[in-house]
C-alpha positions, 0 to 999 in steps of 0.5 A: 472494533474492540472485539476484533481487536482483542480477538486478534491479539488473543492466542486462539490456538490454545482454545477448544476446536469448537471455540476456534471454529466460532471465532473464525467464522465470527472473524470472516463474517466481520471482515466481509461486512465493511472491509473495502473502505477506512475512515480518515478520523471520521472526515472522509471514507477512503475506498481501499480498492483505490488505495491498492490499485494506486499501490500496484500501479506504483510498484509495477511502474518502479519495477518496470523502471528498474528493469529498463535502467540500461535502455538507451532511452532511459539513460538519455532521459537520465542524462538530460534530466541531470544536465537540466537540474545542474543548469538550474542550480548553477544559474540560481545560486550564481 
């Protein structure tokens, strides 16, 4: 891991073509080896495929909500939510 960190920080473009090719091949081999999970301080492993899927789901959901912000059902849902929250706060603080 220290070698990979060092190679990522090092300016590879200044090296000879043969050395650049070797470093790129090494980095590709290492990245394929164990790139589908990360460790949470050694307590447990997190599968990056699951993390990526959750992020894609959240982003696509947010984009859908933004696109449908003027739809009558979404407007009704927003109004109902605001009135419900207003009712809760007025009864709780009075």
